[in-house]
N, C-alpha and C positions, 0 to 999 in steps of 0.2 A: 637756486637763489630766491630769496624772498625780498620784498620791497624794502624792508628795513636794512638789507645788506648794501643798498645803494647809499653811498656816503656823500653828504654835502661837504665841499671843500671851501673854506673861507680864504679868498685870494687877496683881499685888501679892500680899500674903499677910496672914494673920491668925492669931491664937493661939486655938485652941479650948481653952476652960478644962477642967480635970479633971472638972467636973460633966457634961461632954458627951462625954468620950472613953471613959469606962468603964474607964480604966486607973489612975485616981488621979493622973495626970500630965497637964500641958498638952501640946498638940501644935500645931506650926506647920503650917498648910496653905496651899499655893499656890492662886492663882486663875488659871485659864487660859481664854482665849478662842481662837477659831480663825477664821482668815481664808481664805476659799475664793475663788480667782480664776476666777469663772465667765465664760463668753462674754457673758452678759447684764449683767455687772457684778460687782464684788467684794461677796461676802456675808460678814458678820461674825456669828459665834455668840458672844454674850455680850460685855459692854462694860465690865466693871470694877466696882470697889467704890465704891458711892455713900456720901455723907456721911449719917450716921445721928444719932440723938439721943445725948445724953451717956451715958446708961446703956448703950446698945448699943456705943458707941465704947469705953467702959471695959471692957466684958465681952469684946470680941473683939480690941481693940488693933490695928486694921488698919494696914498699911503699903501705901499705894497707889502705883501707877505711873500717871501721867496717860495717858489713852488715846492721844493723839497720839504721845507718847514711846514707849509700848508698841508701837504699830504700827510706828514707825520702827525700833525695836530688832528687830522681826520681819521687817524688809525690805519693808514695805508702807506705802502712803500712806493716811492716814485720809480724805483727800479723794476717794479712789477708791471708798469704800464706797457701795454703792447699795441694799443690803438688810441688814436686821438681824433676827436670830432670838435670842430669849432662851430658854434651856432652861427657866427659870422666872423669876419676878419678885422673888425675894429680893434684898436690897440689894447683895449681892456679885456679882450677875450682870447687873444692869441699870443700874449706876451711871453709865455713860457715855451712856445713852440721851438725856438732855437735850441733849447736845452734838451729837447726830445728828438733831435735830428736822427733820421734813419727810420723812424716809426711811420707807419701810414697815417696820413692826416686826411680825413674825409671832409670834402667841401663841395658845394655846388659849383658847377662850371661858371654860372653867372656871377657868383660871388668872387671867385678867383680872378676872373677877367676884370671885374670892377676894382678889386684890390690892386691889381697890377696896372690899372689905368692911371693911377696918380690922384692926388688930392682926396684921399679916402682913408688911408691908414699909414702905418709906418713901414716903408718898403723893406727895411732890414728884417722885419718880423715875417715877411712873406716869402722872400727868395733868399734864404740863408743857406749856408753850407750844409749839405746832407738832407735838405728838405725832400720829402717824398709825398706828393699828393695823390690821393685816390679820388679822382674827379667824378662827381655824380651828376646825372642829368635827370633830376626829379627824385621821386620816391625810390627807396632801395632798402632791402634787408641786408645790412652789412655784416651781421653775424646772426647765427640762429636765434630768433626771438628779439633781435635788436633792429629796429626800423628807424630810418631817417625819412622825414617828411618835410618838404618845402613849406615854410610858413612865412611868406613874404609880407612885409608891412613896415617894420622898422627899417629894413633894407630889402632890396629885391631878392637877394640871394640868401636870406635867412632860412635856417633849417632847425627843426626840433628833433629830439630823439625819443622814441618810445621803447621801453624795455618790458617785455613780457616775463613776469616772474611767476613762481609757483602759487602765489596768493593774489594774483591779479597783475595789472599793468601800471606802470608809472610813466608819465609824460615829463620829460625834461625839456621844458619849453624854451629855455634860453631867454632871449629878449623878444620873443613873439609878443609879449605883453610886459609892460613895466612892472605891473603889480598883479597879485592874485585877484584883487577886486576887479580889475579891468578884464581879466580872463573870464571871471564869473559873469560879468555883464554880457560878454560875447556868447558864452555858453547858453545863457538864458535867452538871448536874442535868437539864437538858432532854434531854440525850443519853444518859441513864442506861440506858434500855431498849436503845438501839442499841449500847451498849457491852457488852451481855450481862448487865446486872444485873437481878435480880428484885426486886419490891417487898418491903418498903417502901423508897421512894426519896425523896430530898429534893424539895421543891416549889419551883419557880421561877416567876416571872410568865410568862403566856402570851406577852406581847409580846417576850420574849427570842427566841422562835421567829421572830417577824416580822423582827427585826434579823438573825438568823442566816440567814434566807432570802435576804438580799442577798449572802451568801457574803463577808463582809468580810475584807479583807486586814489591816486594822488596826481597833482600837477605841480611841478616845482619850477622856479624861475631863477634867472641870472642875477637880478637886482632886487629881489624881495625875499625875505626870510619866511614870509607866510606861505603856507601850502594849501592849495585848493583840494577839497575832498567833495565827492558827490553828495547831494542833499536828498536824493530819492525822487526828484522831480522827473517827469517823462523826458526821454531823450530820443532823438531820431534814430 
């Protein structure tokens, strides 16, 4: 498998209201999943925007692409999916899970407990008929060359996926960062000393180093079409 074999899947969009953007204006955000054609079977990171309560629907005004159609548009077949990973369990990332009942769904124990605790997501998307969770406690290699790494920040149980390919690795960062630019800021922050900068320096999460240790050729995101690529600057 090569990096270009990993397909981005457009799952829909929603309107983030001005109360959440910090700009005074609304913002349309895309929702992306990623299909990974592994030798052991197709892995899908995130499954789309689920149906929520009336208040949430009115707040975010989502436009959904049904998962089978989204997969077809990306050139993959939903019937080939064998493994599911959700970067976290908010309704815009696990909405297609009920349609994939019976398949293993990899999630962090912390995230699943939070989702089941109420006032967090849509319960029907979490404990639906045929659900089958593979619960993780931290970092794991869930398939040969496919690594899950906890990347808390957006939520405590957030996780990202690293895929080792024949031509390098790709980080599927989910919503660890809202944009590629924010990731780039953190990657540079972790490299500040190596770049010759003296303190005080910006602080970024320790897990950024964990992801950078895979020497990614690309980093892709759940809500940003931009892809980060390394710039040749020193890395720890």
